[in-house]
C-alpha positions as CSV (number, residue, x, y, z in Angstrom):
1,X,0.0,0.0,0.0
2,X,1.3,3.5,-0.9
3,X,1.6,6.6,1.2
4,X,-1.8,8.0,2.1
5,X,-2.5,11.6,3.0
6,X,-4.8,13.7,5.2
7,X,-5.7,17.2,3.9
8,X,-3.1,16.5,1.1
9,X,-0.2,15.9,3.5
10,X,1.4,12.7,4.8
11,X,1.1,11.5,8.4
12,X,3.9,10.0,10.4
13,X,4.2,8.2,13.7
14,X,6.3,9.1,16.8
15,X,6.9,6.2,19.2
16,X,8.6,6.3,22.6
17,X,8.2,2.5,23.1
18,X,6.2,3.1,26.3
19,X,6.8,0.5,29.1
20,X,3.5,-0.2,30.7
21,X,2.9,-0.6,34.4
22,X,3.3,-4.3,35.2
23,X,4.8,-5.2,31.8
24,X,8.3,-6.1,30.7
25,X,10.4,-3.9,28.4
26,X,10.3,-6.8,25.9
27,X,6.5,-6.4,25.6
28,X,7.0,-2.7,24.8
29,X,9.3,-3.6,21.9
30,X,6.8,-6.2,20.7
31,X,4.1,-3.5,20.8
32,X,6.3,-1.1,18.8
33,X,6.9,-3.7,16.1
34,X,3.2,-4.5,15.9
35,X,2.4,-0.8,15.6
36,X,5.0,-0.2,13.0
37,X,3.7,-3.1,10.9
38,X,0.2,-1.9,11.4
39,X,0.7,1.8,10.3
40,X,2.8,0.7,7.4
41,X,-0.2,-1.2,6.1
42,X,-2.4,1.8,6.8
43,X,-0.2,4.0,4.6
44,X,1.6,6.2,7.1
45,X,4.8,7.8,5.7
46,X,7.4,7.3,8.4
47,X,8.0,5.8,11.9
48,X,10.3,7.7,14.3
49,X,11.6,6.8,17.7
50,X,12.8,9.3,20.3
51,X,15.8,9.2,22.5
52,X,15.2,9.6,26.2
53,X,17.2,8.4,29.2
54,X,16.6,7.5,32.9
55,X,12.8,7.3,32.4
56,X,11.3,3.9,33.4
57,X,8.3,4.4,31.2
58,X,10.2,5.0,27.9
59,X,12.0,2.1,26.2
60,X,13.6,3.9,23.3
61,X,16.9,4.9,25.0
62,X,19.1,2.9,22.6
63,X,17.4,4.6,19.7
64,X,19.6,3.4,16.9
65,X,19.3,-0.2,18.0
66,X,15.5,0.0,18.1
67,X,15.4,1.7,14.7
68,X,17.2,-1.3,13.2
69,X,14.8,-3.6,14.9
70,X,11.7,-1.8,13.6
71,X,13.2,-1.4,10.1
72,X,14.0,-5.2,10.0
73,X,10.4,-6.0,10.9
74,X,8.9,-3.7,8.2
75,X,9.2,-3.5,4.4
76,X,8.8,0.0,3.1
77,X,7.9,2.6,5.7
78,X,10.7,5.1,6.5
79,X,12.2,4.6,10.0
80,X,14.2,7.1,11.9
81,X,15.0,9.1,15.0
82,X,12.8,11.8,16.4
83,X,15.4,12.4,17.5
84,X,19.0,11.5,18.3
85,X,20.1,14.0,20.9
86,X,23.5,14.8,19.3
87,X,25.2,16.4,22.3
88,X,25.0,13.0,24.0
89,X,27.1,11.3,21.3
90,X,30.3,11.6,19.3
91,X,29.2,12.5,15.8
92,X,31.4,9.8,14.4
93,X,29.6,7.2,16.3
94,X,26.2,8.4,15.0
95,X,27.6,8.5,11.5
96,X,28.7,4.9,11.8
97,X,25.4,3.8,13.4
98,X,23.2,5.4,10.8
99,X,25.6,4.5,8.0
100,X,25.1,0.9,9.1
101,X,21.3,1.3,9.2
102,X,21.2,2.9,5.8
103,X,23.4,0.2,4.4
104,X,21.1,-2.5,5.8
105,X,17.9,-0.7,4.8
106,X,18.7,1.5,1.9
107,X,16.5,4.5,1.2
108,X,14.4,4.0,4.3
109,X,16.4,5.7,7.1
110,X,15.9,9.2,8.5
111,X,18.3,10.9,11.0
112,X,16.5,13.5,13.1
113,X,18.8,15.5,15.4
114,X,18.0,17.4,18.6
115,X,20.2,19.5,20.9
116,X,18.5,18.8,24.2
117,X,19.9,16.1,26.5
118,X,16.6,14.0,26.6
119,X,17.3,13.6,30.3
120,X,18.1,15.3,33.6
121,X,21.6,16.9,34.4
122,X,22.8,13.8,36.3
123,X,21.9,11.5,33.5
124,X,23.5,13.9,30.9
125,X,26.7,13.7,33.0
126,X,26.5,9.9,33.0
127,X,26.1,9.9,29.2
128,X,28.7,12.5,28.4
129,X,31.1,12.1,31.3
130,X,31.4,15.9,31.2
131,X,29.0,18.8,31.1
132,X,31.2,20.8,28.7
133,X,29.1,19.4,25.8
134,X,26.0,21.6,26.6
135,X,24.3,21.9,23.2
136,X,25.9,25.2,22.4
137,X,28.2,23.5,20.0
138,X,25.3,21.7,18.2
139,X,25.9,23.6,14.9
140,X,29.5,22.4,14.9
141,X,28.4,18.8,15.7
142,X,25.9,18.8,12.9
143,X,28.5,20.1,10.5
144,X,30.9,17.3,11.6
145,X,28.2,14.7,11.0
146,X,27.4,16.2,7.5
147,X,31.1,15.9,6.7
148,X,31.2,12.2,7.6
149,X,28.3,11.5,5.2
150,X,29.8,13.6,2.4
151,X,31.3,12.2,-0.8
152,X,34.8,13.5,0.1
153,X,35.1,14.1,3.8
154,X,37.6,16.6,5.1
155,X,40.2,15.3,7.5
156,X,41.8,12.0,8.3
157,X,38.8,10.4,10.0
158,X,36.1,8.6,8.0
159,X,32.9,6.9,8.9
160,X,32.8,3.3,7.6
161,X,30.0,2.8,6.7
162,X,28.7,6.4,6.3
163,X,30.9,8.1,3.7
164,X,28.9,9.2,0.7
165,X,25.5,7.9,2.0
166,X,22.5,10.0,1.3
167,X,20.8,9.9,4.7
168,X,18.2,12.7,5.1
169,X,19.2,14.9,8.0
170,X,16.4,16.7,10.0
171,X,16.8,19.2,12.7
172,X,14.3,19.0,15.6
173,X,13.4,21.7,18.1
174,X,11.1,23.1,20.7
175,X,12.3,26.7,20.3
176,X,13.7,29.0,17.6
177,X,17.3,27.8,17.8
178,X,17.0,24.7,15.6
179,X,14.4,26.4,13.4
180,X,17.0,29.1,12.4
181,X,19.8,26.5,12.0
182,X,17.6,24.3,9.8
183,X,16.7,27.3,7.7
184,X,20.3,28.5,7.3
185,X,21.5,24.9,6.4
186,X,18.5,24.3,4.1
187,X,17.4,21.2,6.0
188,X,13.9,19.9,6.8
189,X,12.7,20.9,10.3
190,X,10.5,19.1,12.8
191,X,9.0,21.1,15.6
192,X,8.0,19.4,18.9
193,X,4.6,21.1,19.0
194,X,3.2,18.0,20.8
195,X,4.8,19.3,24.0
196,X,5.9,23.0,23.2
197,X,2.9,24.4,21.3
198,X,3.4,28.0,22.6
199,X,6.6,28.4,20.5
200,X,5.3,26.7,17.4
201,X,4.2,29.6,15.2
202,X,7.3,31.7,16.1
203,X,9.6,28.8,15.2
204,X,7.8,28.2,11.9
205,X,8.0,31.9,11.0
206,X,11.8,31.9,11.7
207,X,12.2,28.7,9.6
208,X,10.3,30.0,6.6
209,X,11.6,33.5,6.6
210,X,15.3,32.5,6.9
211,X,15.3,29.4,4.7
212,X,18.1,29.1,2.2
213,X,17.8,26.4,-0.5
214,X,20.5,23.7,-0.4
215,X,21.4,20.5,-2.3
216,X,19.3,18.6,0.3
217,X,16.1,20.8,0.0
218,X,14.9,23.3,-2.5
219,X,12.1,24.8,-0.3
220,X,11.1,24.7,3.4
221,X,9.7,21.4,4.7
222,X,8.2,21.5,8.2
223,X,6.8,18.5,10.1
224,X,4.9,19.2,13.3
225,X,4.2,16.9,16.2
226,X,0.8,16.4,17.7
227,X,-0.7,14.1,20.3
228,X,-3.8,12.3,19.0
229,X,-6.0,10.0,21.0
230,X,-9.1,8.9,19.1
231,X,-11.8,6.5,20.4
232,X,-15.4,5.6,19.7
233,X,-16.7,8.0,22.3
234,X,-15.4,11.3,23.7
235,X,-15.6,9.9,27.2
236,X,-13.4,6.9,26.4
237,X,-10.9,9.1,24.5
238,X,-10.6,11.4,27.6
239,X,-10.2,8.3,29.8
240,X,-7.4,7.0,27.7
241,X,-5.7,10.4,27.8
242,X,-5.3,10.2,31.6
243,X,-2.3,7.8,31.0
244,X,-0.4,10.5,29.2
245,X,-1.3,13.1,31.8
246,X,-0.1,10.8,34.6
247,X,3.2,10.5,32.8
248,X,3.5,14.3,32.5
249,X,2.6,14.9,36.1
250,X,5.1,12.3,37.3
251,X,7.8,14.1,35.4
252,X,6.7,17.5,36.8
253,X,7.0,16.0,40.3
254,X,10.5,14.6,39.5
255,X,9.2,11.1,40.1
256,X,9.1,9.4,36.7
257,X,7.2,6.0,36.6
258,X,6.3,3.3,34.1
259,X,3.4,4.2,31.8
260,X,0.3,4.0,33.9
261,X,-3.2,2.6,33.1
262,X,-6.0,5.1,32.7
263,X,-7.8,6.3,35.8
264,X,-11.5,6.6,36.4
265,X,-11.8,9.2,39.2
266,X,-9.4,12.1,38.7
267,X,-10.3,13.6,42.1
268,X,-9.0,10.5,44.0
269,X,-5.6,10.7,42.3
270,X,-4.9,14.3,41.2
271,X,-5.0,17.7,42.9
272,X,-7.4,20.4,41.8
273,X,-4.5,22.1,40.0
274,X,-3.6,18.9,38.1
275,X,-7.2,18.3,37.1
276,X,-7.3,21.9,35.8
277,X,-4.1,21.3,33.8
278,X,-5.7,18.1,32.3
279,X,-8.8,20.0,31.2
280,X,-6.7,22.7,29.7
281,X,-4.6,20.2,27.8
282,X,-7.8,18.7,26.3
283,X,-8.6,22.1,24.8
284,X,-5.0,22.7,23.5
285,X,-3.6,22.3,20.0
286,X,-0.9,19.9,21.3
287,X,-3.3,17.2,22.3
288,X,-6.3,16.2,20.1
289,X,-8.6,13.9,22.1
290,X,-12.0,12.7,21.0
291,X,-14.2,10.8,18.6
292,X,-13.0,10.4,14.9
293,X,-15.2,13.4,13.9
294,X,-13.7,15.6,16.6
295,X,-10.1,14.5,15.8
296,X,-10.7,15.0,12.1
297,X,-11.9,18.6,12.5
298,X,-9.2,19.6,15.1
299,X,-6.4,18.1,13.0
300,X,-7.7,19.8,9.9
301,X,-7.7,23.1,11.8
302,X,-4.2,22.5,13.0
303,X,-2.9,21.9,9.5
304,X,-4.7,24.9,8.1
305,X,-3.3,27.1,10.8
306,X,0.3,25.9,10.6
307,X,0.6,25.1,6.9
308,X,2.5,22.0,7.9
309,X,4.1,19.9,5.2
310,X,3.7,16.8,7.3
311,X,2.3,15.9,10.8
312,X,3.9,13.3,13.1
313,X,1.5,11.8,15.5
314,X,2.2,10.5,19.0
315,X,-0.6,8.4,20.5
316,X,0.4,7.7,24.1
317,X,-2.3,5.0,24.9
318,X,-1.9,2.3,27.6
319,X,-3.9,-0.5,26.0
320,X,-2.3,-1.8,22.7
321,X,-5.7,-2.5,21.1
322,X,-6.8,1.1,21.8
323,X,-3.5,2.4,20.5
324,X,-3.9,0.5,17.2
325,X,-7.5,1.5,16.9
326,X,-6.6,5.2,17.3
327,X,-4.3,5.0,14.3
328,X,-7.1,3.1,12.4
329,X,-9.3,6.1,12.9
330,X,-6.6,8.4,11.5
331,X,-6.1,6.1,8.5
332,X,-9.9,6.3,7.8
333,X,-9.5,10.0,7.5
334,X,-6.7,9.6,4.9
335,X,-7.5,9.3,1.2
């Protein structure tokens, strides 16, 4: 089945390989494989995994390894990182890893790059062994990575495999920094509007106004993240959404947990302030929750407002059958 579109743009999938309460990590990976195979059949354009560390509810920490696992279990869907947090790694290592992935699965691998640590400060130190790599040198790291992938790399060090491989580089961001860098380098840009919607329009404006054509890209291409939870009734969709909110609140409290099952009575578990935040989230652009009709209209409004070239959907849903069904509803909206 070919790539399908919604409102004339492709839809993609963002996966954090959620580790459910009471389940093993192995089950999270099985769920991710099942979801990737499912959305490939439904006509989604790409399947990205995100790097996070020291979070018991997220299984995608070894992002490159999991990308290979997903690519090996699928046939045609693009698979990539949303993203690799480059300050955590030596660019040469990432060039070799993605050079290997592209060699194994030619024409199917995306390399999305972020500058945040994807973790707390202590974990960043454990990853980097030094806090001198703060993200400020992100432009230099990206340039180093581009050099490793070029046809004639400058310097004595080469990435094998990696040299002269046409792996699409994306820059990811939740502020204006990466938007401007992506524009200046003529690269596609993905904005994390699924958790930073307040900066979305400003970042898009910076990207479009400053874009310079490059050999990689002739005109701007922006992909935006959005959380979507679709179910047969509004009540069930909002119930399913409480899992995602529990994860957010646990991070706000500095007490990350495994991905929790939905809760029935908010007042027994959450404070009045947390309930208010949840209700506010349900009305926000970053989380679209509801019946297929509600989701279709809100997603349409989101695309019309942002003029996105592509939308990448995160559906943080505890029960696998509900998660698959939510993507089914999205596929039914695609032509």
